[in-house]
Backbone as a chain_set.jsonl record, in Angstrom:
{"seq": "MSESNAYGEDYQDAYVFVPSGSEDTMDKLKGLWREKVVRYAIRVLSGGFGAVAFLEAPKGDDGLVELRGKITRVRDEVNPGTSVGIALRIGPYAPTRWSRKLKIGAYVRIRARHGQAGEVFAAVEKLTGYYGSALVLGDWDVMLELGADSFEEMKPLLGEQLQRIEGVQWTDSAIVLNDADEPPGPRDQ", "coords": {"N": [[-7.564, -2.658, 15.091], [-4.29, -1.791, 14.078], [-1.387, -3.859, 14.214], [1.8, -4.18, 15.966], [4.772, -3.982, 14.009], [7.419, -6.081, 12.693], [9.542, -4.767, 13.787], [8.745, -3.722, 16.171], [7.36, -1.321, 16.207], [4.713, 0.867, 17.036], [1.998, 1.67, 15.348], [-0.59, 2.984, 13.25], [-1.666, 2.305, 10.084], [-2.569, 3.667, 6.868], [-3.603, 3.399, 3.483], [-3.581, 5.079, 0.47], [-4.842, 5.102, -2.638], [-4.386, 6.904, -5.503], [-5.991, 8.517, -8.191], [-4.604, 10.076, -10.133], [-1.304, 10.511, -11.459], [-0.009, 12.735, -12.114], [2.286, 15.517, -12.615], [1.422, 17.684, -11.071], [-0.192, 16.412, -9.114], [1.766, 14.759, -7.903], [3.462, 16.761, -6.916], [1.772, 17.88, -4.996], [1.476, 15.671, -3.268], [4.148, 15.397, -2.473], [4.457, 17.792, -1.072], [2.729, 17.295, 1.064], [4.143, 15.189, 2.142], [6.491, 16.449, 3.003], [5.333, 17.905, 5.055], [4.818, 15.916, 6.798], [2.411, 14.606, 6.685], [1.986, 12.623, 4.829], [3.612, 9.527, 4.801], [5.041, 8.169, 2.863], [5.184, 8.257, -0.651], [4.516, 7.276, -3.982], [4.859, 7.283, -7.502], [2.892, 5.557, -9.859], [3.676, 3.142, -12.314], [2.122, 1.491, -13.98], [-1.278, 0.43, -14.152], [-4.53, 0.954, -12.648], [-4.421, 3.266, -11.147], [-2.696, 6.363, -10.412], [-0.856, 7.047, -8.467], [0.392, 6.076, -5.223], [-0.116, 6.628, -1.827], [1.17, 6.487, 1.45], [0.153, 6.491, 4.757], [0.496, 7.259, 8.258], [-0.123, 6.968, 11.782], [0.076, 7.269, 15.365], [-0.9, 4.42, 17.364], [-4.14, 3.968, 18.865], [-6.933, 5.938, 20.188], [-6.466, 8.746, 19.858], [-4.603, 8.608, 17.816], [-6.161, 7.524, 15.748], [-7.863, 9.666, 15.249], [-5.945, 11.491, 14.365], [-5.075, 10.089, 12.073], [-7.42, 10.088, 10.55], [-7.584, 12.83, 10.01], [-5.275, 13.123, 8.416], [-5.93, 11.491, 6.205], [-8.083, 12.955, 5.24], [-6.765, 15.354, 4.549], [-5.107, 14.438, 2.423], [-7.09, 13.562, 0.626], [-8.427, 16.018, 0.194], [-6.469, 17.366, -1.22], [-5.933, 15.77, -3.54], [-8.246, 14.612, -4.578], [-10.736, 14.104, -7.15], [-11.789, 10.689, -6.426], [-10.122, 8.959, -4.79], [-9.011, 5.884, -3.298], [-9.252, 4.306, -0.326], [-7.691, 2.375, 2.202], [-7.65, 1.186, 5.495], [-5.377, -0.113, 7.736], [-6.102, -3.0, 9.52], [-4.918, -5.226, 10.559], [-1.572, -6.287, 10.486], [0.667, -8.103, 8.392], [3.546, -10.331, 8.596], [5.336, -8.397, 7.807], [4.787, -4.938, 7.188], [3.368, -3.192, 4.405], [5.739, -1.262, 2.653], [7.417, -0.973, 4.876], [9.887, -2.229, 5.367], [13.332, -2.078, 4.396], [14.909, -3.225, 2.218], [14.493, -3.594, -1.184], [13.423, -5.023, -4.255], [13.929, -4.308, -7.77], [11.469, -3.898, -9.217], [8.263, -3.185, -8.08], [5.032, -3.987, -6.671], [1.923, -2.872, -5.624], [-0.83, -4.333, -4.41], [-4.254, -4.414, -4.473], [-6.615, -6.39, -2.936], [-9.698, -7.944, -3.134], [-11.597, -10.031, -1.213], [-13.688, -12.963, -1.377], [-16.907, -13.05, 0.189], [-16.586, -13.401, 3.647], [-14.038, -14.557, 3.539], [-11.75, -13.054, 3.874], [-9.817, -13.21, 5.943], [-8.569, -15.692, 5.456], [-7.476, -15.242, 2.916], [-5.722, -13.15, 3.549], [-3.931, -14.523, 5.262], [-2.843, -16.309, 3.428], [-1.378, -14.769, 1.553], [1.146, -14.081, 2.538], [2.786, -16.173, 1.997], [3.492, -16.042, -0.603], [5.671, -15.943, -3.463], [8.022, -13.355, -3.772], [6.942, -11.781, -1.814], [6.627, -8.857, 0.133], [5.204, -7.404, 2.05], [2.1, -7.062, 3.909], [-1.324, -6.215, 4.645], [-4.345, -6.572, 6.403], [-7.218, -4.932, 5.598], [-9.601, -2.271, 6.189], [-11.83, -1.008, 4.038], [-12.146, -0.143, 0.575], [-11.3, -2.513, -0.378], [-9.936, -5.701, 0.753], [-7.392, -6.769, 1.423], [-4.144, -5.497, 1.474], [-1.339, -5.845, -0.434], [2.133, -6.093, -0.86], [4.478, -6.713, -3.339], [7.598, -7.826, -4.798], [10.052, -7.86, -7.456], [12.82, -8.652, -9.678], [12.517, -7.888, -12.297], [10.17, -6.88, -14.891], [9.343, -9.136, -16.237], [9.667, -11.127, -14.316], [7.813, -10.238, -12.471], [5.325, -10.583, -13.663], [4.254, -13.383, -13.496], [3.926, -13.423, -10.743], [1.855, -11.678, -10.226], [-0.143, -12.748, -11.776], [-0.612, -15.853, -12.197], [0.044, -16.707, -9.574], [-1.582, -15.183, -7.754], [-4.087, -15.922, -8.675], [-4.321, -18.508, -7.814], [-4.939, -18.409, -5.138], [-7.286, -19.343, -2.862], [-10.453, -17.922, -2.451], [-10.065, -15.346, -3.395], [-11.65, -12.648, -4.84], [-11.327, -10.411, -6.597], [-8.506, -8.62, -7.961], [-6.37, -5.754, -8.166], [-3.559, -4.066, -9.469], [-0.862, -1.892, -8.718], [1.875, -1.025, -10.343], [5.236, -0.305, -9.62], [8.418, 1.411, -9.78], [11.108, 0.615, -7.928], [13.529, 2.505, -7.071], [15.188, 3.222, -5.036], [16.4, 2.303, -1.78], [15.249, 3.093, 0.822], [13.678, 5.841, 0.646], [14.835, 9.171, 1.38], [13.134, 11.279, 1.303], [10.36, 12.926, -0.384], [9.735, 11.545, -3.627], [9.576, 10.857, -7.123], [8.925, 9.022, -10.173]], "CA": [[-6.363, -1.846, 15.177], [-3.065, -2.315, 13.478], [-0.476, -4.469, 15.172], [3.201, -3.783, 15.832], [5.45, -4.726, 12.961], [8.547, -6.891, 13.131], [10.509, -3.916, 14.477], [8.175, -3.279, 17.426], [6.748, -0.01, 16.112], [3.272, 0.925, 17.242], [1.45, 2.637, 14.423], [-1.792, 2.664, 12.495], [-1.39, 2.667, 8.697], [-3.623, 3.786, 5.851], [-3.08, 3.375, 2.127], [-4.448, 5.878, -0.377], [-4.586, 4.979, -4.07], [-4.751, 8.189, -6.081], [-6.208, 8.315, -9.623], [-3.653, 10.777, -10.989], [0.121, 10.51, -11.156], [0.5, 13.913, -12.818], [3.277, 16.319, -11.887], [0.697, 18.465, -10.066], [-0.555, 15.501, -8.021], [2.979, 14.367, -7.192], [3.906, 17.937, -6.154], [0.901, 17.975, -3.82], [1.853, 14.593, -2.349], [5.461, 15.745, -1.923], [4.221, 18.817, -0.064], [2.167, 16.614, 2.241], [5.231, 14.386, 2.692], [7.332, 17.379, 3.766], [4.57, 18.282, 6.255], [4.667, 14.673, 7.565], [1.055, 14.073, 6.547], [2.231, 11.394, 4.073], [4.876, 8.874, 5.182], [5.718, 7.734, 1.653], [4.326, 8.316, -1.837], [5.238, 6.841, -5.171], [4.113, 7.307, -8.758], [2.63, 4.23, -10.404], [4.024, 2.975, -13.726], [0.974, 0.943, -14.69], [-2.401, 0.064, -13.305], [-5.661, 1.862, -12.699], [-4.172, 4.452, -10.34], [-1.503, 7.104, -10.805], [0.088, 7.153, -7.346], [-0.016, 5.472, -3.957], [0.408, 7.332, -0.66], [1.125, 5.716, 2.691], [-0.031, 7.372, 5.899], [0.603, 6.577, 9.542], [-0.365, 7.72, 13.005], [0.227, 6.371, 16.513], [-2.07, 3.618, 17.72], [-5.027, 4.508, 19.89], [-7.997, 6.842, 19.763], [-5.89, 9.99, 19.346], [-3.978, 8.268, 16.543], [-7.212, 7.388, 14.736], [-8.288, 11.021, 14.901], [-4.858, 12.029, 13.541], [-5.105, 9.396, 10.784], [-8.572, 10.623, 9.81], [-7.187, 14.149, 9.52], [-4.315, 12.943, 7.324], [-6.677, 10.998, 5.046], [-8.845, 14.1, 4.744], [-5.828, 16.26, 3.874], [-4.737, 13.859, 1.131], [-8.273, 13.624, -0.242], [-8.653, 17.419, -0.178], [-5.444, 17.765, -2.194], [-5.83, 14.985, -4.776], [-9.533, 14.094, -5.046], [-11.675, 13.054, -6.8], [-11.546, 9.307, -6.766], [-9.157, 8.169, -4.042], [-9.45, 4.622, -2.735], [-8.54, 4.26, 0.953], [-7.768, 1.206, 3.06], [-7.028, 1.392, 6.809], [-4.872, -1.405, 8.214], [-6.662, -3.587, 10.734], [-3.898, -6.168, 11.039], [-0.383, -6.297, 9.639], [1.324, -9.397, 8.242], [4.889, -10.33, 9.195], [5.869, -7.083, 7.447], [3.778, -4.022, 6.654], [3.784, -2.599, 3.133], [6.753, -0.185, 2.654], [8.054, -0.826, 6.179], [11.268, -2.715, 5.452], [14.098, -1.263, 3.469], [15.43, -3.894, 1.028], [13.483, -3.73, -2.222], [13.853, -5.386, -5.588], [13.759, -3.205, -8.72], [10.071, -3.712, -9.591], [7.335, -3.427, -6.982], [3.598, -3.95, -6.954], [0.976, -2.745, -4.516], [-1.987, -5.06, -4.92], [-5.495, -4.373, -3.704], [-7.308, -7.672, -3.093], [-11.031, -8.097, -2.551], [-11.875, -11.443, -0.959], [-15.094, -13.366, -1.359], [-17.54, -12.839, 1.489], [-16.173, -14.272, 4.741], [-12.758, -15.21, 3.312], [-10.65, -12.09, 3.945], [-8.779, -13.732, 6.846], [-7.851, -16.767, 4.78], [-6.675, -14.631, 1.856], [-4.657, -12.43, 4.244], [-2.943, -15.507, 5.72], [-2.222, -16.97, 2.28], [-0.491, -13.923, 0.736], [2.517, -14.005, 3.06], [3.537, -17.323, 1.479], [3.731, -15.832, -2.027], [6.988, -15.546, -3.949], [8.097, -11.91, -3.956], [6.225, -11.102, -0.725], [7.306, -7.816, 0.918], [4.39, -6.994, 3.189], [0.659, -7.14, 3.694], [-2.202, -5.743, 5.714], [-5.783, -6.769, 6.312], [-7.675, -3.546, 5.655], [-10.983, -1.836, 6.143], [-11.888, -0.038, 2.952], [-12.714, -0.582, -0.697], [-10.768, -3.844, -0.62], [-9.73, -6.42, 2.011], [-5.98, -7.047, 1.7], [-3.119, -4.727, 0.765], [-0.184, -6.722, -0.603], [3.284, -5.555, -1.578], [5.338, -7.728, -3.942], [8.777, -7.307, -5.482], [10.742, -8.724, -8.422], [13.965, -8.008, -10.323], [12.161, -7.419, -13.637], [8.757, -7.0, -15.226], [9.105, -10.528, -16.617], [9.515, -11.888, -13.076], [6.612, -9.775, -11.767], [4.123, -11.042, -14.352], [3.618, -14.561, -12.888], [3.564, -13.139, -9.357], [0.553, -11.016, -10.237], [-1.127, -13.547, -12.497], [-0.827, -17.23, -11.755], [0.162, -16.836, -8.123], [-2.769, -14.629, -7.092], [-5.261, -16.679, -9.101], [-4.363, -19.786, -7.072], [-5.364, -18.219, -3.746], [-8.704, -19.594, -2.639], [-11.186, -16.847, -1.813], [-9.841, -14.044, -4.032], [-12.718, -12.248, -5.757], [-10.653, -9.618, -7.622], [-7.291, -7.902, -7.59], [-5.797, -4.819, -9.11], [-2.169, -3.837, -9.1], [-0.157, -0.655, -9.048], [3.272, -1.4, -10.554], [6.131, 0.82, -9.348], [9.855, 1.213, -9.922], [11.795, 0.86, -6.657], [14.898, 2.901, -7.418], [15.922, 3.577, -3.818], [16.037, 1.398, -0.689], [14.306, 3.763, 1.704], [13.918, 7.224, 0.232], [14.918, 10.13, 2.467], [12.077, 12.272, 1.18], [9.471, 12.708, -1.533], [10.344, 11.278, -4.925], [8.701, 10.247, -8.107], [9.655, 8.231, -11.148]], "C": [[-5.192, -2.559, 14.516], [-2.189, -2.904, 14.577], [0.916, -3.911, 14.985], [3.835, -4.593, 14.719], [6.629, -5.488, 13.545], [9.578, -6.082, 13.908], [9.951, -3.32, 15.757], [7.543, -1.901, 17.394], [5.244, -0.114, 16.357], [2.707, 2.038, 16.376], [0.166, 2.097, 13.821], [-1.545, 3.157, 11.077], [-2.671, 2.843, 7.894], [-2.938, 3.888, 4.501], [-4.07, 4.115, 1.234], [-3.99, 5.72, -1.83], [-5.202, 6.208, -4.726], [-4.898, 8.029, -7.593], [-5.13, 8.924, -10.508], [-2.217, 10.584, -10.502], [0.785, 11.702, -11.826], [1.543, 14.639, -11.967], [2.603, 17.12, -10.779], [0.338, 17.605, -8.858], [0.679, 15.119, -7.211], [3.536, 15.537, -6.389], [3.075, 18.108, -4.895], [1.252, 16.896, -2.797], [3.21, 14.858, -1.709], [5.331, 16.818, -0.844], [3.661, 18.221, 1.217], [3.209, 15.737, 2.917], [6.13, 15.283, 3.55], [6.665, 17.81, 5.067], [4.337, 17.091, 7.188], [3.215, 14.202, 7.657], [1.136, 12.719, 5.857], [3.571, 10.833, 4.526], [5.714, 8.525, 3.957], [4.724, 7.859, 0.512], [5.163, 7.942, -3.048], [4.3, 6.888, -6.369], [4.035, 5.884, -9.297], [2.999, 4.215, -11.887], [2.869, 2.433, -14.544], [-0.066, 0.482, -13.681], [-3.461, 1.143, -13.37], [-5.487, 3.147, -11.922], [-2.865, 5.098, -10.766], [-0.447, 7.198, -9.731], [-0.49, 6.411, -6.151], [0.662, 6.26, -2.846], [0.19, 6.469, 0.58], [1.089, 6.698, 3.852], [0.142, 6.564, 7.174], [0.278, 7.55, 10.663], [-0.152, 6.75, 14.163], [-1.047, 5.565, 16.745], [-2.906, 4.353, 18.756], [-6.028, 5.5, 19.326], [-7.464, 8.144, 19.193], [-5.233, 9.761, 17.985], [-5.002, 8.115, 15.429], [-7.737, 8.754, 14.297], [-7.232, 11.679, 14.013], [-4.874, 11.401, 12.152], [-6.268, 9.907, 9.929], [-8.241, 11.999, 9.223], [-6.216, 14.054, 8.351], [-5.007, 12.447, 6.063], [-7.46, 12.148, 4.415], [-7.943, 15.079, 4.005], [-5.427, 15.729, 2.503], [-5.915, 13.948, 0.17], [-8.547, 15.049, -0.702], [-7.679, 17.872, -1.261], [-5.578, 17.063, -3.539], [-7.135, 14.37, -5.26], [-9.868, 14.69, -6.392], [-11.111, 11.658, -7.031], [-10.504, 8.531, -5.996], [-9.818, 6.891, -3.539], [-8.607, 4.379, -1.49], [-8.764, 2.928, 1.645], [-7.037, 1.504, 4.356], [-6.644, 0.026, 7.36], [-5.553, -1.806, 9.517], [-5.663, -4.524, 11.392], [-2.778, -6.21, 10.015], [0.165, -7.72, 9.569], [2.685, -9.375, 8.916], [5.629, -9.018, 8.927], [4.715, -6.241, 6.936], [4.267, -3.471, 5.32], [4.627, -1.34, 3.355], [7.493, -0.05, 3.983], [9.46, -1.404, 6.274], [12.039, -2.2, 4.26], [14.571, -1.961, 2.191], [14.322, -4.123, 0.02], [14.138, -4.209, -3.512], [13.449, -4.262, -6.539], [12.291, -2.878, -9.022], [9.187, -4.062, -8.4], [5.9, -3.41, -7.475], [2.853, -3.803, -5.64], [-0.339, -3.279, -5.045], [-3.147, -4.903, -3.945], [-6.231, -5.684, -3.994], [-8.656, -7.605, -2.393], [-11.276, -9.589, -2.424], [-13.375, -11.713, -1.092], [-15.618, -13.224, 0.07], [-17.074, -13.884, 2.522], [-14.792, -14.889, 4.595], [-11.554, -14.264, 3.395], [-9.512, -12.603, 4.825], [-7.933, -14.811, 6.196], [-6.955, -16.215, 3.669], [-5.483, -13.904, 2.475], [-3.555, -13.39, 4.706], [-2.182, -16.123, 4.545], [-1.185, -16.096, 1.576], [0.936, -13.882, 1.251], [3.39, -15.166, 2.595], [3.908, -17.15, 0.006], [5.191, -15.499, -2.316], [6.964, -14.041, -4.168], [7.417, -11.107, -2.872], [7.119, -10.087, -0.013], [6.522, -7.458, 2.167], [2.92, -7.081, 2.85], [-0.074, -6.561, 4.894], [-3.629, -6.146, 5.388], [-6.374, -5.384, 6.513], [-9.189, -3.419, 5.697], [-11.046, -0.77, 5.063], [-12.565, -0.614, 1.736], [-12.261, -1.987, -1.073], [-10.427, -4.449, 0.733], [-8.271, -6.616, 2.401], [-5.123, -6.126, 0.834], [-1.877, -5.605, 0.748], [0.908, -5.966, -1.336], [4.147, -6.716, -2.045], [6.548, -7.053, -4.573], [9.391, -8.347, -6.397], [11.901, -7.938, -9.027], [13.631, -7.433, -11.69], [10.654, -7.528, -13.817], [8.413, -8.435, -15.572], [8.906, -11.403, -15.379], [8.241, -11.497, -12.33], [5.343, -10.378, -12.357], [3.502, -12.295, -13.72], [3.23, -14.342, -11.425], [2.166, -12.542, -9.281], [-0.527, -11.861, -10.895], [-1.408, -14.869, -11.833], [-0.87, -17.349, -10.236], [-1.1, -16.352, -7.401], [-4.025, -15.406, -7.455], [-5.414, -17.987, -8.329], [-4.833, -19.629, -5.633], [-6.882, -18.373, -3.652], [-9.327, -18.388, -1.941], [-10.965, -15.469, -2.419], [-10.975, -13.78, -5.016], [-12.149, -11.432, -6.906], [-9.397, -8.988, -7.056], [-7.06, -6.788, -8.6], [-4.46, -4.368, -8.559], [-1.689, -2.474, -9.551], [1.323, -1.026, -9.129], [4.142, -0.163, -10.379], [7.579, 0.413, -9.607], [10.507, 1.598, -8.598], [13.238, 1.218, -6.966], [15.69, 3.436, -6.24], [15.482, 2.628, -2.719], [14.956, 2.002, 0.205], [14.503, 5.244, 1.478], [13.922, 8.195, 1.412], [13.808, 11.175, 2.416], [11.26, 12.019, -0.057], [10.248, 12.48, -2.83], [9.273, 10.814, -5.872], [9.562, 9.593, -9.159], [9.772, 8.943, -12.468]], "O": [[-5.15, -3.786, 14.429], [-2.255, -2.483, 15.731], [1.202, -3.253, 13.985], [3.481, -5.753, 14.506], [6.807, -5.528, 14.762], [10.404, -6.657, 14.617], [10.613, -2.489, 16.379], [7.217, -1.354, 18.448], [4.596, -1.071, 15.933], [2.922, 3.218, 16.654], [-0.116, 0.901, 13.882], [-1.24, 4.335, 10.89], [-3.707, 2.252, 8.197], [-1.825, 4.402, 4.395], [-5.263, 3.811, 1.241], [-2.896, 6.147, -2.2], [-6.379, 6.513, -4.533], [-4.012, 7.456, -8.227], [-4.777, 8.342, -11.533], [-1.954, 10.504, -9.302], [1.99, 11.691, -12.078], [1.662, 14.404, -10.764], [3.138, 17.229, -9.675], [0.539, 18.016, -7.715], [0.651, 15.15, -5.98], [4.038, 15.332, -5.284], [3.61, 18.444, -3.838], [1.319, 17.171, -1.599], [3.402, 14.574, -0.526], [6.013, 16.761, 0.179], [4.067, 18.595, 2.317], [3.169, 15.557, 4.134], [6.486, 14.929, 4.674], [7.342, 18.053, 6.065], [3.729, 17.241, 8.248], [2.84, 13.49, 8.588], [0.446, 11.776, 6.245], [4.555, 11.568, 4.625], [6.944, 8.576, 4.001], [3.537, 7.591, 0.696], [6.352, 8.251, -3.128], [3.113, 6.577, -6.266], [4.989, 5.112, -9.199], [2.681, 5.147, -12.626], [2.653, 2.863, -15.677], [0.237, 0.19, -12.524], [-3.297, 2.139, -14.076], [-6.327, 4.041, -12.025], [-2.026, 4.46, -11.402], [0.729, 7.404, -10.03], [-1.691, 6.154, -6.075], [1.862, 6.531, -2.908], [-0.84, 5.812, 0.73], [1.898, 7.623, 3.92], [-0.039, 5.346, 7.182], [0.386, 8.767, 10.518], [-0.195, 5.535, 13.965], [-2.138, 5.989, 16.365], [-2.418, 5.254, 19.437], [-5.98, 5.856, 18.149], [-7.946, 8.608, 18.159], [-5.299, 10.62, 17.106], [-4.753, 8.523, 14.295], [-8.021, 8.969, 13.119], [-7.566, 12.343, 13.031], [-4.705, 12.105, 11.156], [-6.112, 10.13, 8.729], [-8.58, 12.289, 8.076], [-6.323, 14.823, 7.396], [-4.711, 12.924, 4.968], [-7.489, 12.288, 3.192], [-8.315, 15.583, 2.945], [-5.408, 16.479, 1.527], [-5.752, 14.364, -0.977], [-8.867, 15.268, -1.87], [-8.036, 18.675, -2.123], [-5.364, 17.686, -4.578], [-7.133, 13.664, -6.268], [-9.305, 15.727, -6.742], [-10.111, 11.47, -7.724], [-10.025, 7.515, -6.498], [-11.036, 6.831, -3.377], [-7.385, 4.258, -1.581], [-9.881, 2.411, 1.675], [-5.92, 2.022, 4.329], [-7.475, -0.879, 7.442], [-5.574, -1.046, 10.485], [-5.575, -4.605, 12.617], [-3.027, -6.172, 8.81], [0.134, -8.455, 10.557], [2.955, -8.489, 9.727], [6.452, -8.587, 9.736], [3.778, -6.757, 6.327], [5.472, -3.301, 5.131], [4.266, -0.469, 4.146], [8.162, 0.965, 4.179], [10.173, -1.073, 7.221], [11.451, -1.915, 3.217], [14.623, -1.31, 1.148], [13.323, -4.772, 0.328], [15.272, -3.841, -3.818], [12.705, -3.361, -6.152], [11.916, -1.707, -9.074], [9.35, -5.117, -7.788], [5.596, -2.889, -8.548], [3.119, -4.515, -4.672], [-0.897, -2.749, -6.006], [-3.036, -5.215, -2.76], [-6.444, -6.042, -5.152], [-8.745, -7.257, -1.216], [-11.175, -10.328, -3.403], [-14.205, -10.817, -0.941], [-14.851, -13.275, 1.032], [-17.161, -15.089, 2.287], [-14.395, -15.682, 5.449], [-10.447, -14.649, 3.018], [-8.345, -12.438, 4.468], [-6.714, -14.839, 6.368], [-5.819, -16.659, 3.499], [-4.36, -14.025, 1.985], [-2.371, -13.09, 4.553], [-0.995, -16.424, 4.668], [-0.204, -16.622, 1.051], [1.859, -13.667, 0.465], [4.607, -15.14, 2.784], [4.566, -18.015, -0.571], [5.861, -14.852, -1.511], [5.988, -13.508, -4.695], [7.316, -9.885, -2.979], [8.234, -10.414, 0.396], [7.106, -7.234, 3.227], [2.532, -7.161, 1.685], [0.471, -6.436, 5.991], [-4.064, -6.069, 4.238], [-6.062, -4.722, 7.503], [-9.934, -4.316, 5.304], [-10.383, 0.262, 5.168], [-13.448, -1.466, 1.843], [-12.804, -2.581, -2.005], [-10.605, -3.795, 1.761], [-7.947, -6.627, 3.589], [-5.345, -5.993, -0.369], [-1.415, -6.056, 1.796], [0.641, -5.278, -2.322], [4.506, -7.593, -1.259], [6.525, -5.854, -4.85], [9.278, -9.55, -6.161], [11.961, -6.714, -8.908], [14.364, -6.586, -12.201], [9.955, -8.165, -13.029], [7.325, -8.912, -15.247], [8.078, -12.313, -15.387], [7.651, -12.324, -11.635], [4.389, -10.654, -11.629], [2.306, -12.276, -13.428], [2.316, -14.993, -10.92], [1.391, -12.864, -8.381], [-1.709, -11.697, -10.593], [-2.319, -14.995, -11.014], [-1.739, -18.026, -9.687], [-1.622, -17.048, -6.53], [-4.932, -15.537, -6.633], [-6.521, -18.511, -8.208], [-5.102, -20.63, -4.968], [-7.645, -17.635, -4.276], [-8.788, -17.892, -0.952], [-11.612, -14.508, -2.001], [-11.231, -14.584, -5.913], [-12.445, -11.714, -8.067], [-9.243, -8.84, -5.844], [-7.502, -6.873, -9.746], [-4.256, -4.298, -7.347], [-2.059, -1.976, -10.614], [1.953, -1.309, -8.11], [3.835, 0.9, -10.918], [7.912, -0.771, -9.646], [10.466, 2.759, -8.192], [14.081, 0.332, -7.108], [16.748, 4.038, -6.423], [14.333, 2.187, -2.704], [13.861, 1.45, 0.314], [15.405, 5.845, 2.061], [13.115, 8.064, 2.333], [13.577, 11.879, 3.399], [11.442, 10.998, -0.72], [11.264, 13.123, -3.093], [8.183, 10.422, -5.454], [10.789, 9.603, -9.059], [10.364, 8.41, -13.407]]}, "num_chains": 1, "name": "protein.A"}
């Protein structure tokens, strides 16, 4: 189960990487946002995916059933090819949960070598540009959010920094433009 974040909220998070960032896909995600199925969604500037959606539900069995329904709704709207991770444990901050953001963001999916997910999860919170992280159950092991003031500053965060973490098998990044602190509703870039 997910843990409470630094603000004492009790929630269960899921992260859905969506292949398309088309206007149609973003309109569908915005509709789900208005319906409170999606907590936050953002179009990706570069990387293997077109958008990232963040979902939440209360902790507990009823919350897991609600979260499953939300994941299904997103998949029904934007499939094929979503990649889903469900937070098992949250770092000091959860991805997208705190408001101050630098201009350039990255959501990084990290697959750890067998048996090393816990060590990788513990190591990422020490990275420069760290915003939040979660140990996840899904296609990857750790969800990491990073931030920088420019693309030039982001480059070493995603390259050299991640390569130095013992136990990382592979990573892929979704680069985004953070042009609002905490958006009041659906937006795209």
